C-alpha positions in Angstrom: 84.7 287.9 190.8 88.1 287.3 188.5 87.6 284.3 186.9 84.4 283.1 187.8 82.4 282.5 184.4 79.6 284.9 183.4 76.1 284.3 184.4 74.7 286.4 181.3 72.9 284.2 178.3 74.6 284.2 175.3 72.9 286.6 172.9 72.9 285.0 169.2 72.2 287.4 166.3 70.7 285.0 162.9 70.2 286.8 159.6 67.7 285.2 158.1 67.8 287.4 154.9 70.8 288.9 154.0 70.6 293.0 154.1 70.2 295.0 150.9 71.0 298.3 149.3 68.4 298.0 146.6 64.8 299.5 146.2 63.0 296.5 145.2 59.5 298.6 144.4 60.2 299.6 140.7 61.4 296.0 139.8 58.6 294.4 141.8 56.0 296.8 140.3 57.4 296.0 136.3 57.5 291.9 137.8 53.6 292.1 138.9 52.1 294.7 136.4 48.6 293.5 135.5 48.6 291.3 138.5 46.4 292.3 141.4 45.9 289.1 143.8 48.7 287.1 145.7 48.4 284.0 144.0 49.1 285.9 140.8 51.8 288.2 141.8 53.7 285.2 143.3 53.5 283.1 140.3 55.1 286.0 138.2 57.9 286.4 140.3 58.6 282.3 140.3 57.8 282.5 136.5 60.5 285.5 136.2 63.4 283.6 138.5 62.5 280.3 136.4 63.4 282.3 133.5 66.2 284.3 134.3 68.2 283.4 136.9 70.8 280.5 136.6 71.8 278.0 139.9 75.8 279.1 140.9 77.2 275.7 140.8 80.4 277.7 142.6 78.3 278.2 145.5 79.6 281.6 146.2 76.3 283.9 145.5 73.5 283.7 148.9 72.4 287.2 148.9 69.5 288.9 146.7 71.8 291.4 145.4 74.3 289.5 144.1 72.1 287.2 142.4 70.2 290.6 141.0 73.6 292.1 139.3 75.1 288.7 138.5 71.5 286.8 137.2 72.7 283.7 139.6 72.3 282.4 142.5 72.3 279.2 144.9 68.9 278.2 146.9 69.9 281.2 149.4 69.6 283.5 146.7 66.6 282.5 144.9 64.5 282.7 148.3 65.8 286.0 149.4 65.2 287.2 145.6 61.7 286.2 145.9 61.3 287.9 149.2 62.7 290.7 148.4 60.7 291.2 145.4 57.8 289.8 146.9 57.2 291.8 149.6 58.0 295.1 147.8 54.8 294.2 145.9 53.2 293.8 148.9 53.1 289.9 149.7 53.6 288.4 152.6 56.6 286.3 151.9 58.3 284.1 154.7 61.7 281.9 154.1 61.5 278.3 155.1 65.1 276.7 155.9 65.4 272.8 156.6 66.5 269.5 154.8 66.1 269.4 151.0 66.3 265.8 148.7 67.1 266.5 144.8 66.6 264.2 141.8 70.5 264.0 141.8 70.7 262.3 145.6 67.9 259.9 145.2 66.5 260.6 149.0 69.8 259.3 149.8 71.5 262.5 150.9 70.3 265.3 153.1 71.5 268.7 152.8 70.5 272.1 153.7 68.1 273.9 151.5 65.4 276.4 151.9 61.8 277.4 150.0 59.5 279.6 150.3 56.1 280.1 151.6 53.5 283.0 150.6 49.9 284.0 152.6 47.6 284.1 149.1 44.6 286.1 151.5 44.2 289.4 149.7 43.4 291.1 153.1 45.8 289.3 156.1 43.2 290.3 159.0 46.8 290.3 161.2 50.0 291.0 159.5 52.9 289.7 160.7 55.9 290.6 158.8 58.9 288.1 158.6 61.7 289.1 160.7 65.0 289.4 158.6 67.2 289.0 161.6 65.9 287.0 164.9 68.2 287.1 168.4 67.8 284.4 170.7 70.2 282.9 173.7 72.4 279.8 172.9 70.3 276.7 173.3 67.3 278.3 172.2 67.5 277.8 168.6 64.3 275.1 168.3 62.1 278.2 170.1 63.7 280.4 168.0 62.9 278.6 165.0 59.5 277.8 165.7 58.9 282.4 166.3 60.3 282.6 163.0 57.1 282.2 161.1 54.4 283.0 163.9 51.3 284.8 162.5 51.5 283.2 159.2 47.9 281.6 158.1 48.9 278.4 157.1 45.5 277.2 156.2 45.8 280.0 153.5 49.3 279.8 152.0 51.0 278.1 149.6 54.6 276.6 149.4 57.0 277.4 146.5 59.8 275.7 145.4 61.7 278.8 143.2 65.4 277.4 143.0 64.4 273.8 141.7 61.5 275.4 139.4 64.4 276.9 137.6 65.9 273.9 137.1 68.2 271.2 138.7 72.3 270.4 139.0 73.2 267.2 136.8 77.2 266.2 136.9 78.3 269.8 137.8 75.8 271.7 135.7 73.1 273.6 135.8 70.3 272.2 133.6 67.6 274.5 133.3 63.6 273.6 133.1 61.7 274.6 130.5 58.1 276.0 132.4 58.0 274.1 135.2 54.9 275.0 137.4 55.2 271.6 139.6 57.0 273.6 142.2 54.6 276.5 142.4 51.9 276.0 144.7 52.8 272.4 145.9 50.7 270.2 147.9 51.8 269.7 151.3 51.7 266.2 150.8 53.9 266.4 147.9 56.8 268.6 149.6 57.1 266.5 152.3 58.5 263.7 150.2 61.6 265.8 149.4 61.4 269.0 151.9 61.8 268.8 155.7 61.5 272.0 157.4 63.2 273.3 160.9 60.2 274.1 162.2 57.4 271.8 162.1 54.3 273.8 161.8 56.1 274.5 158.4 55.3 270.9 156.7 51.7 272.7 156.8 50.5 268.3 157.3 47.2 269.7 159.2 47.2 267.4 162.7 50.3 265.5 161.1 53.7 266.1 161.4 56.4 263.9 160.3 59.6 263.3 162.6 62.8 263.3 160.7 63.2 259.7 161.4 59.8 259.2 159.5 61.0 261.7 156.8 64.1 259.8 156.1 62.2 256.9 155.3 60.4 258.5 152.3 61.7 258.0 149.2 62.4 260.8 146.5 58.9 261.6 144.3 58.1 264.9 142.4 54.9 266.7 142.2 54.5 265.9 138.6 54.1 262.5 139.6 50.5 263.5 140.0 49.9 264.0 136.9 49.7 260.1 136.5 47.5 259.8 138.6 49.0 259.2 142.2 47.4 260.3 145.2 49.8 262.2 147.2 47.9 261.7 150.5 47.8 258.0 149.5 51.4 257.4 149.5 52.6 259.3 152.3 50.4 257.3 154.5 51.6 254.2 152.7 55.1 254.9 153.0 54.8 256.1 157.1 53.0 253.5 157.9 55.2 250.6 156.2 58.6 252.3 157.0 59.8 251.8 153.5 61.2 253.8 150.8 61.2 251.5 147.8 59.6 252.9 145.1 60.2 253.0 140.9 61.9 256.0 138.8 59.5 257.8 137.1 60.4 260.1 134.6 57.8 262.9 134.2 56.6 264.4 131.1 54.3 261.6 129.5 51.4 261.9 132.4 48.8 263.8 129.6 49.6 260.2 127.7 48.5 257.7 130.8 47.6 257.5 134.0 48.6 254.7 136.4 46.0 252.1 137.8 48.4 249.9 139.8 51.9 249.0 140.1 54.7 247.4 142.1 55.5 249.7 144.6 59.0 248.3 144.7 62.4 249.9 143.5 63.6 246.6 142.3 61.9 243.5 140.7 62.8 240.0 140.8 64.0 237.7 138.3 61.0 234.9 136.9 58.7 236.4 139.2 55.6 237.5 137.6 54.1 241.1 138.1 51.8 243.2 136.9 50.6 247.2 135.9 47.7 248.3 134.7 47.1 251.7 133.6 44.3 254.1 131.2 45.7 255.6 128.5 44.3 259.1 128.0 45.7 259.7 124.8 46.3 257.5 121.4 49.9 256.4 122.0 51.8 252.5 122.3 53.1 251.1 125.2 56.3 248.4 126.1 57.4 246.5 128.3 61.5 246.5 128.2 63.7 244.3 129.7 67.5 244.4 127.9 66.2 243.1 124.2 63.2 241.9 125.1 60.1 244.0 124.6 56.5 243.1 125.1 54.5 245.5 122.7 50.8 246.6 122.8 50.1 246.5 119.2 51.9 243.6 118.5 49.8 240.3 117.0 49.0 238.4 120.0 50.2 240.8 122.4 50.3 239.6 125.6 48.8 243.1 126.6 45.0 242.8 127.5 42.4 246.1 126.7 39.1 246.5 128.1 38.1 250.3 126.7 40.8 252.5 128.0 42.0 250.1 130.8 45.3 248.5 129.4 46.8 245.8 131.5 50.0 243.9 130.8 51.7 240.9 133.1 54.8 240.0 132.7 58.1 238.4 134.0 61.7 239.8 134.0 64.1 237.4 132.3 67.2 239.8 132.4 69.4 241.5 135.0 69.7 245.4 134.3 66.5 247.0 134.5 63.2 246.5 133.1 60.7 249.5 132.2 57.4 250.5 131.1 57.9 252.8 127.6 55.8 254.8 125.5 56.9 254.9 121.6 57.2 258.5 119.8 54.8 258.2 116.8 57.2 259.6 114.8 59.5 256.8 115.2 58.7 253.3 115.6 61.8 252.3 116.7 61.8 254.9 119.5 60.6 254.4 123.5 60.8 257.2 126.0 60.6 255.3 129.2 58.4 256.1 131.8 58.5 253.7 134.7 61.8 252.0 135.2 63.1 249.2 137.7 66.2 247.5 138.8 66.1 243.8 138.3 67.8 241.2 140.7 67.7 237.4 141.2 65.6 235.6 144.0 
């Protein structure tokens, strides 16, 4: 009757992938030439995107077609390009949506983000295409999100972060990575430190599923930290049980030189309190604890570093406010040190 509200549920259509006007077959065939297994095809696409697509700092380009023509786009564009090329190459590709924490916000700000999961099984028993659009009733958003990746064999799938593999934004400018493979085939236990999917199944953590509150308590940890000897499962269990997000700042690139055995799992160290760091030298290098202008160098006479074969241990007491860092020396310049591990210092 006139004036009565309709009882018909409101239908909502959500486009998961933007429509395309391109035939991606030729592009895909050229990009994965010589690759026969899904894993190798996915790797080739990841590397091409990292080398050729810039991040759009104007945040205007979201679809694959425009990103292909302009050679830039935001995370949605990277993922749509991966989806279009990968699907044309015969891959089972899904786009995961959720929240991401980048290095620029150090785990404090949670923002909308998307990334990729690819089924690496060359002979999937029950292929289930990723829906490019879904229709659901208002109020059923959660159920719709769970249906999006239905049929994916998560036991034989890999997580891929094509946007962060290409580079990062710093002070409003895109900084390109140089062949960074740390965001390809990411261990789910590393991925959850920076990526929280809307669908709990897309955490791919087996029987464990983190709540959004658990996720907010995690620090920002990068998959490349594995090169320093950190175990993702141990760290994840530690932070979930402790409910703390304190962790020092770690700089990648030197994991081939050292492996940590024990460090203070803190973000700040107290002045005039003693701490220790133990590590294994995997290559010949020189290390120093630096606090202001104070240096504790491992090759100095009467050094406070102790050595047992390749195991090195240093005990130190921060004296000055600011930062204290474990740094590695450039062999070409005895006065140049690169920070590996960095803490803030504060008064007791």
